N, C-alpha and C positions, 0 to 999 in steps of 0.2 A: 737613297732611292723610297724608303719607306714615307721620308717625309711628303715626297712631291705626289704621293699615294694620298695621305692624310689631306695636304693644300687642295687637291684634285676633288674631293668630297665637301669639304668645307667651301670650298667656292660655287661649288654645283647648288648645296643648300642656301646660300647667298641669293645665289643667281635666280633661285625657286622664289625666294621671300621678295625680291625685285619686280621677280614677275606676277606674285600676287598681289602687291603691294599698287604695280602700275595699270593691270586691270581693276582693278577694285576702284579705283580712284573715280573713272568717267561712270562705271555702273554700277557703285556703291552694291556689289553683289561679291561673295565668294567665290574663287575659281581655282580649285586645285588644279595649278598649270603644271605642265610637263607632261612627257612618254608615259614616263614610271608610275610606278604605283606609290614608292616611293616620294618621301618631299624633296625632291632634287631634278635638277638639270640639269645633265651632264654636259648639254652644250658651252654651260658658263664653266664646268672645270676642265674642260678642253681649251675652250679658248683662255683660259686666266694662264695655264701652263704654257699654252700658246705664245701666249704673249710674255712669261714671267723668263722661259728658260732662254728665248735668242739674246733679252736683258742681261740675264745670268751671264751670258757667254761674253757681252762685251766688257761690262763688270762684274765680279764674281764678288765681291764683298755687297753687290746690291744698294753699294752708296751714291743714289742718285739724287741730286739737289734738282733744282728749278731752270737750273745753266742747262738742264740733258731735256727739260720739257720736248721740245721738239722733237729728238728723238722718240719719245715716249708717244706722243700725238700721232706720229708718222705710223711706227708700232702698233698702236693700238687700233687706228683705223683700217690699215690694209691687213692686217693680219684678223680681224674679228669680222670684216667682208667677206675675206674669200674664207673662213671658216664655216661662216652662216650659209654661202651659196654652196659651199662643198656640201654640209650637211642636207640641205635643203634637197640636193638634184641626188642625194646618193639614198634618200631616204623616200622619195619619187621613186626612183629604181626599185627600191628595193620591196614596196608596200603597196606600190602602183596607188599612193596617194597623194593630194599636196596638202601638205600640214600649214602653212602658211604662204599669202599673198599679198606682195605689196603694190600689185598691178595698178594699185589707185594711188599712191603716191606720186608725188612728181620725184624724177632724176632715180628709176628703179633700172635694177639690170633683172630681166625675164621676172620680173614679180619677185626674186628671191633675197635681193639684197636693196636698200635704198637707203638714199644721203641721212635719211632722219635717224633712223635706226644705227645706220654707222656713226653718226656725231655720238650718238647715244652713249653709243660701247665704249667710244675713244675718250669721253669723259670721263666712264666708268673706271677706262684702264689708270685714267690719271688719280683716282681716288683708290685704286688698290695699288699703284705702284707708291704713290707719295704716302697713304694714310693706311689703308687696309691692311698691304703685304707686311709692314710689320710688324702690325699687331697680330697678323696670323702665325708669326714667327715666333714670335714669344709666345703666343698660346700654345705652340705646339711643343716649344721646347719647357716648356713645366712638369712635362709628363716624360719618365724614363722608358728609354729606348725600346726595354719589353713591354712595358702598357700602347704604346704607337706601333710595334711591331704584331701585338696580338688584334689591336686596333682596325690594322689595314687590314688582315686576312679577312676578317669578320666582314669590314666593310665591302672587299672585293667580291670573296662569296654572296655573298646579299645581294649582290650589284649585277651580278650573273644571274642568280634565279631569278631575281627583279625583271632583270631583261628578255629571258626567256620568258618568263610569263606573260610580258607584257607583248610581244612577239606573238605568242599564242592568240593573246586577246586581239590585237588587230586581225591577224588571222581569219580567226572566228567573224569579226567584222567582214571583210572583206565577202567572205562567204555568205553571210547577209544583203549585202548591197547585191552580190549575185543572184539568190533568190526574188530579189524586190525585182531584177534587170528581168528576169524570166517571166516572173508574172506579168509585168508591164507587156514582154513581147504575147504574151499567152492573151492576153484583154485583147492587144490589138488585131491578135488572128480572131479573136472570139467576135470582136464588135464587127469585123471583116464578114464574117459566117452569118451575123445577124442581118445584116445589109443583104447577104444573097438569099435569106430566107425566103424572099418571094420569087426569087427567079429559082428555086427548089422546086417548090409547090405549083409555080406553074402551067407545067404542063400539064397539072391535074386540076385544072381550074373546070371544067364541063363535069367532074366529078364534086366536087365543091358548090358549083351551081345546080345541080339536079338537089343537092343534099345540103342546105343552106346552117340546116341543125347540126350537121356531123362534129363527132369532136371523137377524141382519141381517149379511151380508157386507161390504154395502156400507158401514155405521157400525158396525164390529166396535169402535173406541172408545168407544162407548155401552154394552157391554157388561152392564157390572157393572151401570148405572141401570135398563138392559134389564129385568133378570133380577129385580132386586128390585121393578119393577113390574109383574111376569108372575108373582110370587111371592103380592102382594098380590091380584091378579085371583083367582089359582087359590084361595086361602084364602077368601075371600068365596066363592068356585061351589061349594067343599066345604061352608060355612055353611048 
């Protein structure tokens, strides 16, 4: 169990590195990818375990050769696609936000998964099974069990704290979006009120006509708007 926790964090880190490189190439700009503050992408950790665990069930010794490549391809394609779709759906329902959208890609499903990304994840699965995971196993086995145990506890506690703080951050972001939405609604209402200013003062056109220099001392900050309405009233009277 402890080793699988370490596998999770190793692949989450490697996934974050892949995301950074993938986004850096076209934009030539570093982007700290991932939902969390830490340099990890949990979806890669879950994805790796979601693929590796079934493969372990098929072959407990994990002795996969090129003759098994079709099994690896199928597992990588479908498991990664299902996981990405579920992750997109759950995060959207939890945070009321769309985190990625593949609608502009061909052969996509509700913009949550697409053939291109699923194919890339499949290639990544082949690299993990035949190259990466054997090295990861050897790396983890370099450390004594007590070190792995302590490291896994520290990593899990840090992960929980980071996830909590990241969720709080998204909650604050949603509140900020809500305030912007409310401001927009207020501006729309205010705009409608400005349009109706003339109708509000129209019943007093007689007073304005008699005293064309009329100004409000109490609401002098509305002078410009008031003058525009007076001019409109007076011009209509001349006609």
